[in-house]
TORFIDREN-332197 format. One line per field, with one value per atom (N, C-alpha, C): x, y, z. Coordinates in Angstrom, 2 decimals. Example, Ala and Ser with C-alpha at 12.3 -4.5 7.8 and 13.67 -1.06 7.14 Angstrom:
2
east = 13.19_12.30_13.20_12.85_13.67_12.90
north = -5.69_-4.50_-3.30_-2.25_-1.06_0.03
up = 7.80_7.80_7.80_7.08_7.14_7.87
//
This chain:
62
east = -6.39_-5.10_-5.51_-4.93_-5.31_-4.39_-4.51_-3.56_-3.74_-2.81_-2.95_-1.37_-1.59_-0.70_-1.07_-0.28_0.33_1.48_1.04_2.88_3.02_4.74_5.19_5.29_4.67_4.90_5.70_6.55_7.52_7.17_8.33_8.15_6.84_6.47_6.20_4.90_5.01_2.88_2.51_0.72_-0.16_-0.75_-1.33_-2.22_-1.30_-2.28_-1.23_-3.79_-2.88_-3.68_-3.23_-4.46_-3.41_-5.78_-4.94_-6.13_-6.11_-6.85_-7.19_-8.33_-7.25_-8.76_-8.19_-9.77_-9.20_-10.77_-9.41_-9.92_-10.02_-9.20_-8.27_-9.89_-9.41_-9.99_-11.16_-11.68_-13.28_-13.95_-12.88_-12.77_-13.58_-14.71_-15.40_-15.40_-15.11_-14.77_-15.13_-14.96_-15.75_-14.97_-15.02_-14.58_-14.73_-15.67_-16.10_-17.01_-17.63_-19.94_-20.01_-21.32_-21.10_-22.87_-22.78_-24.06_-24.87_-25.15_-26.18_-27.42_-27.30_-28.64_-29.13_-28.66_-28.66_-29.57_-29.99_-31.16_-32.08_-32.18_-33.74_-34.13_-33.09_-33.86_-33.53_-32.68_-31.99_-31.32_-30.41_-29.39_-28.48_-26.75_-25.97_-25.48_-25.04_-24.21_-23.06_-23.24_-21.60_-21.34_-19.84_-19.76_-18.52_-19.09_-18.29_-18.41_-16.63_-15.75_-16.13_-15.97_-16.66_-16.02_-16.86_-16.91_-14.87_-15.42_-14.50_-15.45_-13.85_-14.06_-13.23_-13.55_-12.32_-12.78_-11.44_-11.49_-10.72_-10.89_-9.75_-9.88_-8.54_-8.28_-6.78_-7.89_-7.40_-6.95_-5.72_-5.11_-5.07_-5.45_-4.43_-3.74_-2.62_-2.10_-2.02_-2.80_-2.81_-2.02
north = -5.94_-5.16_-5.33_-3.83_-3.31_-3.64_-3.58_-4.47_-3.21_-3.19_-1.83_-2.34_-2.37_-2.54_-1.89_-1.37_-0.95_-0.29_0.14_0.00_1.43_1.32_2.89_3.33_3.96_4.81_5.32_5.32_6.06_7.67_9.08_9.92_10.93_10.26_11.16_11.07_9.35_8.76_9.82_10.24_10.65_9.94_8.52_7.63_6.69_6.55_5.12_4.58_3.21_2.41_1.32_1.23_0.34_-0.30_-1.45_-2.12_-1.63_-1.61_-2.25_-2.34_-3.33_-3.50_-3.79_-3.50_-2.91_-3.88_-4.17_-5.64_-6.67_-7.01_-8.24_-8.97_-10.24_-11.07_-10.92_-9.50_-9.91_-10.19_-9.59_-10.01_-8.76_-8.74_-7.99_-7.94_-6.76_-6.21_-4.30_-4.92_-3.66_-2.28_-1.32_-0.06_0.35_0.56_1.97_0.60_1.06_1.12_2.02_2.68_3.71_3.33_4.36_4.27_4.80_6.23_6.87_6.58_5.35_5.14_3.74_3.50_3.25_3.32_5.21_5.51_5.64_5.74_5.86_4.68_3.16_1.95_1.19_1.35_0.28_-0.52_-0.70_-0.92_-0.14_-0.36_0.16_0.56_0.32_0.04_0.39_-0.25_-0.77_-0.29_0.77_0.49_-0.80_-1.91_-2.24_-1.44_-2.42_-2.31_-1.90_-1.04_-1.74_-2.81_-3.47_-5.10_-4.59_-5.75_-5.69_-4.83_-4.78_-3.51_-3.30_-3.50_-3.91_-2.75_-1.88_-0.81_-1.43_-0.20_0.14_1.57_2.74_3.79_4.53_4.57_5.78_7.36_7.17_8.79_9.19_10.45_10.94_11.90_12.29_14.11_14.90_15.81_16.55_17.89
up = 15.16_14.15_12.30_12.06_10.88_10.32_8.51_7.48_6.36_5.82_4.27_3.21_2.21_1.68_0.01_-0.92_-1.34_-1.66_-3.18_-4.15_-4.39_-4.18_-4.23_-6.11_-6.21_-7.95_-8.17_-9.46_-9.58_-9.41_-9.05_-8.97_-9.78_-10.89_-11.60_-12.24_-11.58_-11.57_-10.76_-11.41_-9.74_-9.63_-9.70_-9.10_-7.84_-7.16_-6.35_-6.47_-5.73_-4.89_-4.19_-3.18_-1.58_-1.55_-0.71_0.17_2.08_2.04_3.26_4.52_5.28_6.75_8.10_8.08_10.01_10.76_12.08_12.38_12.19_11.09_10.26_10.39_12.29_11.95_13.15_12.38_13.20_14.48_15.88_17.33_16.91_18.54_19.36_20.28_20.69_22.44_22.82_23.64_24.62_24.66_24.13_23.90_25.47_25.66_27.32_27.67_29.10_29.87_30.49_30.26_30.99_31.72_32.54_33.77_33.46_32.09_32.00_32.14_31.54_30.79_32.34_33.68_34.48_35.74_35.44_35.93_35.80_33.62_34.23_33.30_32.40_32.08_33.18_34.12_34.95_34.68_33.53_33.27_32.62_32.71_32.32_30.44_29.68_28.71_27.70_27.06_26.85_24.77_24.93_23.62_23.17_21.31_21.17_19.82_19.64_18.06_17.30_16.32_14.62_14.20_13.26_12.64_11.83_11.00_9.75_9.35_9.19_7.20_6.27_4.93_3.92_3.03_2.25_1.64_0.32_-0.65_-1.47_-1.50_-0.89_-1.04_-1.99_-3.02_-4.03_-4.18_-4.61_-4.34_-5.86_-5.56_-7.24_-7.05_-7.47_-7.04_-7.87_-8.26_-8.59_-8.98
//
């Protein structure tokens, strides 16, 4: 689950800011399974999603 919050600014403002969170609840799940390594290492591999990411987005209009 992703979440983003920001504010609208009047048309003559040149900047804006927003906060965002990806993977809000920090849930882990498998996004893919492959068996390329099975022939070499004897075991398949799995790809998992990214952990929670929190950030600030700043924007400047020029």
